[in-house]
C-alpha positions as CSV (number, residue, x, y, z in Angstrom):
1,M,238.0,-119.6,-99.0
2,I,238.9,-121.8,-102.0
3,T,236.8,-121.5,-105.0
4,C,236.0,-124.8,-107.4
5,H,235.6,-123.5,-110.9
6,L,234.3,-127.1,-113.0
7,R,234.7,-126.7,-116.7
8,Y,232.8,-129.3,-118.4
9,E,232.9,-130.7,-122.0
10,I,229.6,-131.7,-123.0
11,D,227.4,-133.2,-125.6
12,P,225.2,-130.5,-127.7
13,A,222.7,-133.0,-128.2
14,R,222.5,-133.3,-124.3
15,V,222.6,-129.8,-123.2
16,D,219.2,-130.7,-121.2
17,A,220.6,-133.8,-119.8
18,F,223.7,-131.5,-118.3
19,E,221.0,-128.6,-117.2
20,E,219.4,-131.1,-115.1
21,Y,222.8,-132.1,-113.8
22,V,224.5,-129.1,-113.4
23,T,221.6,-127.2,-111.2
24,G,221.5,-130.5,-109.2
25,W,224.5,-130.1,-107.3
26,V,223.3,-126.3,-106.3
27,P,221.7,-127.5,-103.3
28,I,223.7,-130.6,-102.3
29,V,226.7,-128.1,-102.4
30,T,224.6,-125.4,-100.3
31,R,223.2,-128.1,-97.8
32,N,227.1,-129.2,-97.1
33,G,228.0,-125.9,-96.3
34,G,229.4,-124.2,-99.7
35,V,227.9,-121.3,-101.8
36,H,227.1,-122.1,-105.1
37,H,228.1,-119.0,-107.3
38,G,226.0,-121.0,-110.3
39,C,225.7,-123.0,-113.3
40,Y,227.0,-121.6,-116.9
41,L,225.5,-123.6,-120.6
42,P,226.7,-122.9,-123.7
43,H,225.3,-119.8,-125.2
44,E,227.5,-118.1,-127.8
45,G,231.0,-119.7,-129.1
46,A,231.8,-122.9,-128.1
47,N,228.5,-125.4,-127.9
48,D,229.9,-128.0,-126.3
49,I,231.3,-126.3,-123.2
50,G,229.7,-125.4,-119.6
51,Y,230.8,-124.0,-116.4
52,A,230.0,-124.4,-112.7
53,L,232.0,-122.6,-109.5
54,F,231.2,-122.9,-105.9
55,S,233.1,-121.9,-102.3
56,F,233.8,-123.7,-99.4
57,P,235.8,-121.8,-96.5
58,S,238.6,-123.3,-96.9
59,L,240.0,-126.8,-98.8
60,A,239.9,-129.5,-96.2
61,D,236.4,-128.2,-95.6
62,Y,236.1,-129.1,-99.5
63,E,237.7,-132.6,-98.8
64,R,234.5,-133.2,-95.9
65,Y,232.2,-132.0,-98.5
66,R,233.9,-134.7,-101.3
67,E,233.3,-137.3,-98.3
68,R,230.0,-137.2,-97.8
69,I,228.7,-136.4,-101.1
70,R,230.1,-140.1,-101.6
71,R,226.9,-141.0,-98.8
72,D,224.4,-138.9,-100.4
73,E,221.3,-140.1,-102.1
74,D,220.8,-137.1,-104.1
75,A,224.3,-136.7,-105.7
76,R,224.3,-140.7,-106.9
77,L,221.5,-140.0,-108.9
78,L,223.0,-137.1,-110.8
79,W,226.3,-139.5,-110.9
80,E,224.1,-141.8,-112.4
81,L,222.3,-139.4,-115.1
82,A,225.2,-138.0,-116.2
83,T,226.5,-141.9,-116.6
84,R,223.6,-142.6,-118.7
85,T,222.6,-140.0,-121.0
86,E,226.5,-139.7,-121.3
87,C,226.1,-135.5,-121.4
88,I,229.1,-135.4,-120.2
89,R,232.3,-136.4,-122.3
90,R,235.2,-134.8,-119.3
91,F,235.4,-132.4,-117.1
92,D,238.4,-130.5,-115.2
93,R,238.5,-128.9,-112.5
94,T,240.4,-125.6,-110.7
95,F,240.5,-124.4,-107.3
96,L,240.9,-120.6,-106.9
97,R,241.6,-117.9,-103.8
98,P,240.3,-114.7,-103.7
99,A,242.6,-111.8,-105.3
100,S,243.2,-109.2,-102.3
101,P,244.2,-105.8,-103.1
102,R,247.3,-105.1,-101.8
103,T,248.0,-102.6,-98.7
104,E,251.2,-100.8,-98.2
105,Q,251.5,-103.0,-95.0
106,S,251.8,-105.6,-96.9
């Protein structure tokens, strides 16, 4: 399994638009075989950072998802929303794998 961790730098004056954008990805990820772990908005601390996490069985499955969303109407609408509202200043994408406890045989 591979988990994509997205860290967004957002415009604090446009958190509502960012929330619409980031939560809009949940059904898109799900219908393309991923598991969405949630979207996180600023609450305490920095007011311009948001997060999202979702997983796919493999990096190859994630790459197939990336190909499919290029033709997805809902994805296009979300990209347009982000562009129109300028709610996202920048983002970083990091891929993670789950840590497994070591066994005596490992």
